[in-house]
Steps between C-alpha positions, in 0.01 A plus 500: 500500500484383137267198454506226255205378289199376714672613827344712766591636843281401796496684835555253778346732765791441730758773573458637153625185338411408144560206270528438124276231355421376154145452425568210268717321759432336841410781740520465884194414695376516854703195596829699456354795709396252777837331506684827537279585805541146644888518469550860613607391854855430390775570755674833485763528228398159356627381168210383299470297173177516304481190270282519188493865541330581181453881458654542853187580662577319839853634513371859443220467773739338745742792463238718662317259731797316659828588667698296234832647420541348149273308273591291204229399251559202282322467161573255220331692214730762374252760373299473827817546706593799282157660566547433880840676489332810341241500771774481764676799346176694462446473880868585569559164668810388325704506816243275682372262235693295244337304217672188378405353163582134580345157539468441876665154448830701422486724811755277669765664279383847599373501860687314771310240696367594847543876454137610457260600779168479314387342173162607350341330194175521309571192291318347194193335647415228242704178451656484145263216386181684575326582176628601161775752532743708286837467670629824337201719601580756781168446673541121493851517648358716776215265572637145434799318646704514175824675600491354855292275723363555852775268633772699307382819670483355851839327462665813373345711775627269768857521349489881495370546856710514813390306805199686638428664170151483353331419175169678439283356217161561343334201328172336419342309782479188290879474518504513884599135553775520247637822670498347856684181372766704314560738791565222733721315237731805473496584872260796482263477787152645430457769765225726379208482254217711387212403270337734250131482407316689229223575744339360806344162425726416217777237513850623549689556176851627595734418786783712637762291692822559668766238564812547723818316427588285792190614689331292771150349422226743579248640240305825573185537299428873453170666451350450147500762231173576321541693170141613431186616676168371370475791239848397353668796668829449670489425872658728753780248540592520116472880505737522774746269336480689172515839676160604365340785697 
């Protein structure tokens, strides 16, 4: 595999899978890995759409962790989408994963409403008006709601999903109220949630949440995830999720 300037190949420690990343661009973090684990219980032969796919990390991991039949990753930045496509080919996953370089607001012209079983998304966490930003910077686009807002993502997810289909999202805990309001607004009932803590005694930083289209009210709070032990080593939970011996 020929790499471009500043690119590297990282071992995902999962079924021999690897991914291409650019050291100067936005690289995936633990939130993407946690989401792929949270969303792995898709139904057999599910059709999955991964919004804001970036380098394709969630799609690649789900190809091994879930029973999904076909996964479509959607990425608005052309050069990032191109890098994701090369990672898909490197892993010989072209028949299972497709990367679309498109604005998610235009997906209605590409993917028919109500045809998707599962949507996953690791969205930009920060509102557009939070701090000084460069709207053309790759890292800024990944972190701030420039190309799409949280509402855009939830609305489009609801359009894509069939009745009973599920949206799995990772986000900052500080946006929890917004997420619940938007899920209900677009008929996605919050059914499952898991909070992520840096270590025992710290406040929660991330939330993993699943909403079911047309689901009945009932929210299950799953056991928390702690990332680090006292000595800043990964916990057993995290090692199992990462596949670390």
